[in-house]
N, C-alpha and C positions, 0 to 999 in steps of 0.2 A: 162726244167729247164736249161740245158746246154746252150741253145741259149740265154736265158735271162742273165745268168752269163757272157757269152762272150760279150754281149752288154755293160754290166756294166764295164767290163775291157777296152773296147774300149773307153768309155767316159773318163776313168781315164788316159788312155795312151796319149790322145791328150790334156789333161788339165795340168795346172801347179801344181795342188795339187795331191800328190801321196799318196800311202799307207804307209806313215811314219809320225811320229810326227814332224819331222823337217820341212817338207813342210806345214803340217797342222797348225804349229805355225804361219804361215803367216796370219792366220785368224784375222780379225778385227771386233769388235762389230759394228753392223750397226749403222750409225748415226741416222737413223729414230727411232731405238729402244731406244737409249739413250735419245731422246727427248720425246718419247711417255709416259713413266713412268707407265701407268696404262692399264692393259689388263684384259680380261675376259676369264676364263676357262669354258668349258661346258662338264659335264659328263652326257651323255644321251645314253641309250642303252637298251638292254633286261632287265638288272637289274632294270630298272625303272618300269617294269611291276609289280613284286611282291612288290616293294617299301617297303622293309623290311630290317632292320639291316644296310646295306650299299652296296656299289658297289661290294663287295666281295661275294655277295649272291651265285654266281655260284660255288664258292669253298665251302663255309660254309654249303650250303644245303646238301652237301654230307659227312659232318663230324658229326658222331653221338655225341650228347651232345651239339652241338652248337645251339644257339637260332634259327638260320635260318633253321637248320635241323628239329627242332620240329615244327616251324611255317609252314614249307613246308608240312610236313605230315598232320598236322591238316587242312591246307587250301586247298591243292591240291591233297593229297593222297600220297602213298608211292613212292619212287624215281624210282622204277622199272616200275611203271605205268604212272607217270608224271614226266619227267625229265626236265632239264633246257632247252633243245631244244624245249620243248612244249610251251615255252613262245613266240616263234617266231611268230606264227599266232596271238597271242594276242597283239603283238606290231604293231598296225596299224597306230599310229601317226595321227589320223584323224583330229586333230585340229592344226597340225603343219603349221605355216606360217613363212617362213624364213624372209620375209620382215618385219614382226612385230617384230621378235627377233632383227633384225638389228636396227630398230628404237629405241627399248627399250635400247639396249646396247650403242647406240650412245648417247642417252639422259643421260645415267649413267656416261658419261664422258670417256668411254673406247676409246682407240686408236687402239687396236689390239685385236683379238679374237682367242682362241684355242679350237675349238670343238674337242673332242676325236675321232680319226679315228677308232681305234680298242683298246678295253680294254682287260684285262686278259682273259675274257670269250671267245674271239676268234670270235665274231660277228663283221663283218666289216660294218661300217656305210657309205659305199661308193660302187660305182660300181667297180667290180673287176674281173680280169681274173684268179685270183689265187684260189679262192674258191667260190662255189655257195652260201655259207652261208653269204650273205651280204644283206644290206637293199634295194638294187636295185632289187634283184631277189626274196627276201622273206620279210615277215613282211610288212613294209610300201610300199614296191616296189617303192622306190624313192631313188635317189642318194642324200642322206642327205648332205654329205660333199660338193658335187658340188653345190647344191642349196644354202647352207649357204655361200659358197665362193662368189657366184654371188651377193647375197643380201648384204653381208658385204661390198664388194668392191663398190657397188653402193652408199653406205652411207659413203664411205671414210675410212672404217675400214680396217686395214691390216689383211689379212688372214694368219693364222698359224695353225698348227695342232700337234697332239701328237700320238705316238704309244706306247702301253703298251703290245705289243705282246710277249715280251721276257718271261714273267712269265707264258705264256700258256704252256710252256714245262711241268710244273707240276700242273697247276692250277686245272685241273679236275681229277687229279690222285686219290684222296680219294674215288671217286665213284667206283673204282675197289675193294675196301676193303669190300664191302657188296653187296647185290643184288640190283643193280640199272641199269639204262639204259646206263651207261658208261662201255662198255665191249669191249674186243678184239674180232676179229681182227679189226684194224684201219689202214687206209692208209693216206698219205699226202692229204690234202684237206678236209678230214672229219672234222666235226665241233669240236668233242672232241679231235681229234688227237693232240699230242701223249699221253696225260694223264699219264705221268710218276709219280713214287713215289715222293712225295715232299721232296727235300733235305733240309739241313740246309741252308736257304736262306740268311744267313748272312756270310756264309763261301765262300770265293772267289774261292775255289777249290773243292767245294762239288760235290758229286756224287748222283744220276746218271748224268754223264757228258753229256751235250747236243750233239746230233749227228750232223754230217756234213749235213745230210738231213734237219734237223730242222733249223740249222743255215743258210743254203742256202735259205731255205724258208723264214726265217725272213728277210734276206737281200733283196730278190726279192720283198716281200710284201712292204717293206719300200721304195724301189726305185720306185715301181709302184705308191705309193702315191706322191712321189716327182715329177715324170714325168707328172702325170695326173692332179695334183692339184696345183703344184708350190707354196707350202707354203713358207712364208718369214722366218719363224722360225720353227724348228722341235724340239719338246720336247720329251725326253725319260724319262720314269719312272725308278725305281730301278731295280736291278738284271742284267742289262747289264754290271755291274761292274764285273761279274763273268769272270774268266780267259778265258773261252771258247769264249767269245764274242770279245776279244781284237782285233784279226786280222780283224774281221768283222766290228768293229767300225771304224777302220782306213780306210777300203775300203769304207764304207758307207759315212764317212765324206768327203773323197776325191771325191767321186761321186757327192755328194750334193753341195759341194763348187764349183766344176767345172761346174755343171749345173747352179748354181747361176751366174757365170761369163758369161756363154752362154746367159742367159736371161738378162744380164746387170743389175742384181738386187743384193742388199746386203742381204745375208741370214746368218742364224746362227743356231747352235745347242745348246740347254740347257740340262744340265746333272747334276746328283747327284753322291755323293759317289766316287768322283775321277775316274769315269768310263772313262773319256777322260783325256788326258794329260792337265794339267793346261795351259791355254793360247790358246787352240785349239777350245774353245767354251765358253759358258756362264755358270758360276757356278749357280746352283739352290739349294735353301733350301726349304724343304717341311714343311709347317706349323711352320715356325720359321724365325729367322733373326740373323744378327750379332749384337753384343753389341756395336761395334764401327764402325766408318767410315772406308771403305776399299779403297785401291788404285786401285783396279780392279772392273770392272762392274759385277753386279750379279742380280739375281731375286729371289724373294720369291713367292711360290705358296701357297695360303691358300683358305679357303672356307667360305661361308656365314654361314654354320653350323659347329659345333664343332665335330659332331659324324659321319659325312658321307660326301662323295663327290657327291653322287647322291641323287635324291629325295627319301625320305622315309616319312612315316606317323608319324615318331617320330623325326623330325628334331629339333635339339637343336640350335636355331639361336643365332648368335652373335648380338650385337647392331651395328647400322651403325656408331655410334661414335667410337666404338672400331676399326672398320675397317678403318675409316678415319685416326685415330691416327696411325695405323700401316702403312698406305700409306705414311703419312708425315714422319714417322721415317725412313722407308726404303729408301725413296728418299733422305733424308738428309745424308744417309750413302752410297750413290752411287749405289742405286739399283732401280729396278722396282718391282711393285706388280702385280701379276696375281691372280685375285679373281674368285673363282669358284662358279657357280650356277648349280642347278640340275633340269632340266625341268621334268614335269610329263610325263608318257608314252604316253598320248594323244597329246603331243606337246605344252602344255601350260606351261607358267612359273608360279610357285606357288606364291601366294600372299606374303608369307614370303620373298622369294627371291626378288620379284618385289619391295616390300617396301624398302628394303635395297638399291637396285639399284637406286630408285628414290631419296632417301635421300643422298646417296653418290654423285649422279649427281647434286643435288641442291647445295651441298657444293662446288663442283668443279666449277660450273658455276660462283660462286662468287670469289673463292679463287684459281682457277686453274693456275693463273699466277705464283703462288709460287711453282707449281708442274711441269707443262709441260715446256719442253725445259730449265728447270733450271739446274744449276750445283751445286756441293758441295762447301761449304765455307771452310775456314781453319779448322773448326771443325764442327761436326754434330750437336752439341747442348750443352746445359748446364742444370744443375738441379740435385737434389739429388737422383732421382729415377733411379735405375739400372735395366736393363732387362736381362733375361736369354738368353744366346746365344745358337744357335743350332736348330736342327729340333724338331718338335712336342712340341712346347712351348706355343701353343695357347689355352691350356685347361682352363687357368684361366685369369681373367681380371686384368691388371695392373692398379693400382690407381696412378694417377699423381698429382703433386702439382702445385701451381701457379708459381713456379720457374722452372718448366720443359719446356724447349724451344727447338725447332729444327730449324736449319738454312738451307737456300738455297740461291743461287744468280742467278740473271738474269738481263742482261742489267746494268742499273745504280743502281739497287736495291738489298739490302740485305733483305731477308724475314725472320722475326723472328716469328715463329708460336708457340703460347702459347697453350699447350695441355690441360690446365685446367685454363681458364681465370677467375680471381677472381671477385666476385660481386662488390667489392669496386673500381675496375678499376685501381688499383695502382700496377704497375709491374716494374721490373728493369732488364735490359739486362747487366749482369756483364761483358760479353765478350767485351763490347764496352766502358769500362771505359777509362778515360784519361790515356794515357801511362805515367808511371812514369820514365821509362828509355828508351830512344830512341834506345838503342842498344839491347833491348830484343824483342823477337817476340810477341809483343802485338799489339793491334789494333792502328794504327797511322793515320787512314783516317779522312776525313772531313764529318760530317753528315750535310746534307742540309735540311732535313725535315723528318717527320714521318706521315704516313697515316695508317688508319685502314681499311682493305678491307671489303666491305659490309655494311659500316655505313657512314652516312653523317658527323658525328662528327669529328672535327679536334682535335686530341690529344694534350695535353700539354706535353712538353718534355724538358729535360735538361740533360747535361752530366757533371759528376764529376769523382773523383777518384774511386767511387764505381761502376759506370756504367751509362748506358743510362736509366734514369728514365722516365717512361711514365705514364700519368694519363688520364683516360677517365671518363665521368659521366654517359653516357647512352649506353655503350656497354655491352650487355648481350647476352650470347649464351651458349647453352648446348654443342656446338661443339667447336673445336679449333678455336682460333681467330688469324688472320694473321696481323702483323704489317709490312708495307712496309717502309723500312728505306732507304731514298735516300742518296747515297754516292757520294763523289767527290774526 
């Protein structure tokens, strides 16, 4: 371990990024990321074998009273006879075809992809020198992350990845509270290690405080992913905001950003909960978004299902329309959307996930010019419907009106996307009304023409003091409709 830590220090010593927020504030959001707009998250691992509850199965199966605990005992037997580790031989991924995944995700309109490298359960989905509990040595006996990287990049998709290792400090700890297969003694490298008592995970100073051994292990694991797979963006889940991680986050960021400069590549870190100093990475919002446009770049991560990130037999799927509206809204507010899917344990993409991907991809093939490489306009949109701001706001579907519009710009065009286009084809863009006072910050530009993407019809339009009035006769769609407004 000491040799690995020394090598990390050597990379930092010769690079311009150091272990302080001042130098890390030199970070710039990659240009390619701001143009890409839409990415795919992939939660796939041992938890896909039981396909029950959600990706927290490894924790919840050891907590008496949890549905996963009861399901486990009924399906597999008591936890001292069949533990989480016993899913490893069952995770064979016999139908896994990375080239097929890459083709499906490219057709969905994604520009970058984040397969999870390691989740809270501690099973590494890649070839590793840190622990034998990885997909190359066990289960599928394949370097899942490496194969996906190769296939994605062949299709022109940017490879990124995520680490959720931090929570493993306590994730398996409840198994010590009764007779299960999670027992001491444990040493670094063991699958369940360290299985500590679960702290108040919202407390930034909670105990038991992670040890130096665990934190060093976290750092070395993450740097191994960076060195061996060269992701363009590294995503971190929650709990790294705990006080104990702060010096390690600075060190990790300095190492990664210096590595990016060595590769001559733009790289980035996405984070939640103010774990990193603002401006040293990309702000991430889980299952939510901002109510208004932001001056800084950000990303939301959400999923095709409301109730889980991994595949389960009880997936509560969203509609593709809802997901497309979220993408439009996020892009208009200066953000990207990362949409998660959950493959089955055998390596196939469930039909529910695939259907959504096909429908999102079909919409983007027609309307993608309003999304990709676009920039924000002077305002995100207009209309009466307000959305809740913050994380975990996707439990309910927001109903939009004919007046709810989102704006983006690209080249000579302002794109006005109507979230609920009316059957009568009559709409008005009030933000484009004739300016009454040249000294006020209203729209003063010249409108040269209006087109509707995906339809042959040429809309009728006119401008007055109320706004840009647009009328169509044969434009009907259950999905958002984009008006391309040519400006001069």
